[in-house]
N, C-alpha and C positions, 0 to 999 in steps of 0.2 A: 433584607437579603433578597437578591434577585432570583426569581424562579428559573430553574434550568429547563430549557425547551427541549422537546423531543424532536430529533432530526432523522428523517427517513430518506433523504437524498443528499448526496455530497459529490463534489468534484475534487480530485486529488491529483497533484502533479507528482509523477514518479520518475526516477532517473537511476539507472544502474550505475554502479561504481566504475570508475575508469581503471583500466589495466595498469599494472606497474611497469616501469621502464626496465629495459634490459641493461645488463652491466658489461662494461669493458674492463677486462682483467686478464692478466697473464700469470701463469703459474711459475713461481720462483721459490724453490726450497732447497735445502741442503742435498746435494747429490744430483739435483735436477734444476739447474738455474735457468734453463731455457725450455720450460715445460709446455709452452704454447698457450693459446687462448683458453681461458676457463670461465669466462663471464656467464653467469646464470641468467635465465629468462625471468621476466617479470610475472607476477601472479595475476590471475584474472580478477576483474572487479566483482564486487558482491551483487547479487541479484535482489530484486524487490519482490516479495511474496505477499499476496493477500490471503489470509487464513481465517476460517470461520471459528468463532469462539462463543461458547454458551455464556461466558461471563461478560460479554459486551452487549450493552442494551440498545444502543443506537449508533448512528453514523456521525459521531462528534469529531470528525476528522476533516471537515470541510475547509478547503483552501489551505491545507497543510502540505508542504513538500516532503516527500519521502525519498531518500537517496541511499543506495547501497554503499558500503565502504569501499575505498579504493584498494586496488591490489598493491602488494608490497614490491619494492624494487628487488631485482635480482642481485646476487652477491658473488664474491669470488669463490674459487674452488667449485665451480659448477653448482652453486646453491641457488635454486629457483626461489623466487619470491612467493610468499603465502597468498592464498586467495583472500579477497576482501570479505568483510563480514556481511552477511545478508541482512536485509531490512525486512521485518515482518510487520505487516499492517493487519491488525485484528479487527474483524467486522462481525456483526451478529449473524446468527443462522438465518438463511433465507435471503442473503444479499446477492443481487445480480450485478456482475462486473462487466462493464462495457468500456471500450476504448474510443475516445473522440479523435477522429482524424487518423493520419498515418503515423507509424512509428518512426522516430527520428533518432539521430545520434548527436549528442552534445555533451561537453564536459560540464556545463552548467545547466541546472534544471530550470530553463527559462522558456520552454516550449509551450506556446499557447495555441489552441486550435483555432482555425479560421471559422468565421461565421458560416453556419450551414454545413459543418464538417460531418461526415458520415459516422454513424455509431456502429462499432464492430463488437458483436457479442463475444465475450471471452469465456465466461463460466457463470454458473449459478451454484453458490455454496450453501448447501442445505443441511449438512451433517457436521458434527463436531470434528474438527481437524481437516475438513476439506480445504484445499489450497490450490492456488494457481500462480504461476510465475508471470508477472505482468511487465517486467523490464529486466533484460539480461545485462550482466556486466560486460565491460569491454575486455578484449583479449590482451594478455600481457605481451610486452615487446620482447624480441629475441635478443639474447646476449651475444657477445662477439664470438663465442664458440660455435654458434650456428653457421657462421660465414666461413669457417675454416675449410680449406680445400688444398689440393696438391699444388695449385698455383698461388693461392692466397693463404699463406701460412700464418700470417700475423695481422689479422684484421683488427682495426681500431674503431670499428663502428658497432653500434647497437641501436635497436629500434625502440621508439617510445611506445608506451601502452596506448591502446585505442580507447576512445570514449565509450561509455555505456549507452544503452537505449534510453530514450526519453519519450514520454507521452502523457496525455491528460486522461485520467480515468473518470468515469461516471459510475457512481455506486448508487444502487437503489434497493431499499429494504422492502421486501414483500411481507405484509403483516396479515395475521389471522387474529382478529379481535375476539376475546372471550365474552365481552359485554358491549352492546351497542345501545345508545340512547336515541330513541325515536319518539317523536311526539309532535303535537300541534305547535305553531309559532307562539312564542312568549309563554311556553309551558314551564320554563325554568331548566332546560337541559344544560345550557352553558353555565348557568349559575351552579348547578349541581356538580358539573365537571370541575369547575374552579374550586369548589369546596372540598372535593375528594382528592384532587391531584394537584400537580404543579402546572397544569395547563392554564393558559391565559387567553381563552377565547373572548372576543368582544361581547360585552353585555350592555344593552340599552333598553329604553322603554318603548321601543317600536318593533314590529315583527320583522323577520328575515334579517336580523343583525348578523348572524353567522352565515357567511356565504360559502364556506368550504369546510370540509371535514376536519375536525380537530382531534388529534390523537395524543394519548398519554398513557401512563400506567399507574396502578395502585398496588402496593404490597399489602397482603393480608396475612396475618399470623395464622388464623384458622377461620373456617366457614362453618356455621351451624345452620342447618336447614330444618325447618319445622313444618309439619303437615298443616295445611289450612283447615280451620274449623268451619262449621256450617255458618257461623256468624260472619266470618271473613268472606265467604262466598256470597 
């Protein structure tokens, strides 16, 4: 079984849902066969939200596209379409959210930042339930009742929904370690970490094998502390 790695940095492509199309419809019922245009407006697209959750351990969302639901189409009898479902991306407490490059609008989440794109700070989620909207949904299109006027009494046009916002997010998890292993080279720090957790630092028979900090976690059922005796000292 392959050990699960701890991830503290991730890039996620997010895209708000597209707005629903407007409807072309004319009211025709008993006693009112020429009721005029009554096409409903399309619903707005769903937003993408990044929310802090204490039940999420790391940023295991790297290179995953998150997209809000599309808005629903307008209907006859002035029935506006429903708003698209929102997409919630849960991250651990202490996550810093940044946007890479500029916000764009596209129906497909295929926006990739250019090399050297500026990083825009959006929010730092430190408490349970903290959230930030990272991509708004597109506006719904107008139904034909919107275009009715004294001169234009029977419009047969409706607007399509607009695309939602798209961007690349950079997520970074700030960590406060409860325990740190510090010692001389070849003292067995990496070997101990491999034995206690699922971390897989490189281990070899020469010094300075581990060139960067390795992070992981260990679940403990209980901790018992004993007072040192004179012999231990």
